[in-house]
N, C-alpha and C positions, 0 to 999 in steps of 0.2 A: 210091047207091054212088059213092064218090069214088076217084080215082087219087091215092094219097098216097105221097110219098117221105120216108124217114127218112134224114137225113145223119148217119152214124155208127153203128157197131155196138156201142156201149157198153151198159152195163146198162140205163140208163133209156130209151135209144132202142129197145132190144129189147122192153122191156115195153110201151111205147106202141105199137110195131108189133103186138104180140100183142093188145092191146085193140082196135086198129083192124081187125085181121083177124077177130077175134071178132065185130065189127060188120058183117062182110061187105064191107068196103072192100078195094080192090086195093092191096096194100102192097108197096113195093120198098124195101129197105134198101141204102144205099151205104156201103161201107167200104173201107179200104186194106189191111186184113189178110186176105190170101187164105185162110188157114187158117180164120179165123172165118167168112168168107163161105161157104166150102165146108161148114163145120159146119152153118150155118143151112140151106143148100140140100139137102145130102145126108142129114143126120142129124136135121134139125128141132130143133136144139139150139144154144145159145150156151154151150158148156161152160166157157169161161173164167170166166163169171159165174154160171152156173146149173147147172153139172154135168150131171146126167142129166134135168133137167126138160125136158119136151117143149114146143115152141112150136106155135102154130097152123100146120098144114101148108101153108096157102095163102101164107105169107110167102115172098117171093123176095128174094135178096140178090145184089149185083153189085159188082165193083171198077171198073166202067165208068160214070163219072159221066154221060156223054152219054146212055147207055141208061137210067140211073136217072131222068133228068129228062125223058125224051121225052114222057110223057103227064101230067106232074105238074099237079094242080090245087091241092094243099095240100102244102107243104114243111115238115118239122119239122127244125129245127136242133138236133141231139142231140149237139153237140160241146162241149168245155170252152170257157169264155170266152176263154182265150188263143188258141184256134185259130179263132175266128169270122172274123176279118178275112181270114185266108188262105183259109178255106173259101168265103167269099162271093166272093172274087176268082175262084175256080175255077167256082163256080156261074154267074157272069156270062158265062163263056166258052161255056157249053153250054145254058143254059136257053132253051127255045124258046117259052114262053108266059107270060102273066101268072098269078100264083098267090098264094094266101094263105100267108104265112110265119109259122110259129109257133116261137118260141124257148123252149127249156127250160133253158138255161144259167143258173145262179144266180150272177150276178156283176155288177160295175159297170164303167164305163168309167174306167180309171185315168188316162188321159191328160187327159180333160176333167172328171174328178170329177163324173160324172153317171150317169144310168141307161143301161143297155146298149141299150135300144130306140132311143134317139136315134142312137147310133153305127150300128146295123144299118140303120136307115132311111136314114141319110145315105150309107152304103156302096152302097145300091141306087139312089141318085139318078142321073138321066141314062139309066135303063133303063126298060123297061115290065114288068119282072119282078115287082115288088112290087105286088100288087093290094090287099093289106091286111096289117096286122101284128097279131100277137097273141102271147100267152105263156101257159104253163101252170105254175102254182106251187101247192104244197100238200103235206101230209104223205103221202108215197107212197114208202115203202121199196120198192126194186125187187123184192126177192125175194117180198114179200107180194103185190105186184100180179101178178107172174107166176103166183103160186099162186091168183089170182083171189079174194083176200080183200077184203072191202068197204073201199073207199077213197073219200074225198071231197077234191076239189081245186078250184081256181079257174081259169076261163078269163078272161084279162085282155086287154082291148083298149080304147082310147079311144073306139072306135065300138061301141056296145052291140049292134048287129046282127051285127058280126063276132064279138064275144064269145059271142053266142048261137049263131051258126052253128058255131063251134069246139066249144062245149059239146055241141051236138047230134051232132056227128061222133063224139065220144068216149063219150058217155053210154051206159051199159048197166046191167045188174042189179048188177054188182059195182064199177063205176067211175063215180062220180057227179061231174059237173062243173057248177059254178055260175058264171054270168057276172058280171063286174064291169068297170066302166070306169076304176077307179083303178089303171091300169097302173103308174104311178110308185110308188105306195105299196107295191104287191105286189112290185115289183122290188127296192126298197130292203130290204124285210123279208126276202125270199128270200135275199138276199146276206148281210145282217148277222146273221141268226139263226145262221149257221154259226160266227161268232166267239163268240157266246154259248155255243154247244154245246162249243167247245173249253174255254172257262172252266168250264163245267159238268163236263166230263170231268176237268179238273184237280182240281176240288173233290171229285168222286167218288173220284178216285185217292188223295186225301189223307183218305179216309173221312169226308167232310163229312156232316153230319146231313141227314135228310129236310127239316127246317126250312130249313137253309141252301140246299139245292138249289132248293126252291120259291121262296125269297126271291130267289135269283140269277136265276131265270127271269123273275120279276116285274120285277126291276131291268132286265134285258136288254130285255124287251118295252117298258118305258117309255123306255129310251134309243133304241131303234129307232124308236119312235113320235115322239120328240122330233126326231130327225134327219129322219125322213120328212116330218113336217109342215113343217119348215124348208125342205124342197125341194118343197112343194106337194101332199103326200099328204093324204087325207081321214082324219079321226080314226076313223070307223067301220070303216075297212079293217083296223085293227089287232086286230080280234077275229074276222077271217074265217079260212078254212082256209089261205090263202097266208101269213098272218102268224102269228097266235097258234097255229093248228093245227100248222104246220110247225115253229115254234119249240119247242113242247112235245115233239114227236116227236124232233127232231134233238138237243135238249139232254138227252134222257133215255134214248135207245135205244143199246144196244151195237152195233146194226147201222149206226149213223151213223159215217162216217169221221172227222168232226170231233170227235165225242164220244170216239171211240177214240183219236184223236191226243192229246186232252187227258189221257186216262189214261196214255198213254205219257210225256207230258211230266212228269206228276206222279211217275211211277216213277223217271225219271232225274233229276228236279228240275233240268232243264236243257233249255230249249226248243231252243236252237241245236244241241245234240248230237243230239236226236231228229230235227229237221227235216233235218239234213244226211244222214241215213240213211233218210228216209222215201220209200217207193217209189210212193206214190199222190198224185194231185192232191187237195189238201185246200183247198177254196175259202175257208174261214174265215180262213186266214192272210193271203191277199191282201186279202180284204174288210176285215180289221182295219186294214190300212195305209190303204186308201182311205177308210174311215169316219173314221179319225183326221184325214186331210187335209180331208175334207168338213166335219167339225165345226169345224176351224180356219177354213175358208172362211166358214162360217155363223156363226162366233163363238158357239158353244155348247159347254158343258162336258158331256162324257160320261165319268163316272168309270170305269165298267166297261171301256169301250173304251180309255180311256187306260191303265189297268192292263194290259190284254191287249196293247196296243201295246208297253209296256215289257217284258213277258215275251217276246213273240215277236220283237221287233226290237232291243231294247237289252239282252237277256240278263239281265233282272232275275230273281232267284231266285224261282221260283213259290211255294215254301213260305213265303217271307217277305213276299209281296205279295198273294196271292190273297184273304186275308181282309180286306184293305183295301177291297174292293168294298163292304162293309157299313158302312164308316165315313163315306162321303161320298155318301149316297143322295140322288138328286134325282128326284122324280116329276113327270111332266108335269102 
């Protein structure tokens, strides 16, 4: 049994807390929303995300970060990429011991055009807080995990023993976790598949055929692989759960925020109009810009990501450009 702290009371942090509590670990969630924290403690629900679905009754929640970190052996960073730097600065004030840190944010470091793990590890330099670093990526829609439906994901760490330890902590009869040491490849895939999902949603919104949707996912996977390998990823990684599995899910499911955003963009035929009114964090938009910059840095051509960059950032008309994806196909 481990003492595990989840930073954030969002949807994915909540379902991971539920998995861990089901495995008899002692789980504390830290959040800044007092109503959510009270809902978890008093009602055993996180109604904002899961309405009346009940959580494991052993989960505790608090708005006191010092208390949340008091006994932590494993820390899960369950906050969006943009919030990580601020959250880590707060953790450094209150953490009392060395711990394994697991990131689940699917993003990249925009400032350095690199994977997020490097930034997180660097932010903990000069402290004894970071015992080891790992990440969890894979096809895992939150509502299905909370319903305890079978799910397979990857535990990622450059140290195989750390990846295996993380996998053992989360593994149970409905939540299967497999270890990998290609952290970089999984990180790049986890971030970039969100942009492909937006493209897929646009295509779906324009009533694209099943043939075209399958072809788009194939093109997306190849472009993700091409960029990933340019940054040191291993080719076999792009068929695992964190890469191909998550791509298929995110680019086809109506439960995906990125896919849903794509459908809204198709409906309006105007990305800027939709984005200016969108109330949710949609990781694929930022990932598209970073992928565009990383491809320029690596001097590689990614036609799908270039078209999506023009749609999302230069206000190209989606209906006039989305089918161009199929005219300049490059396979790795």
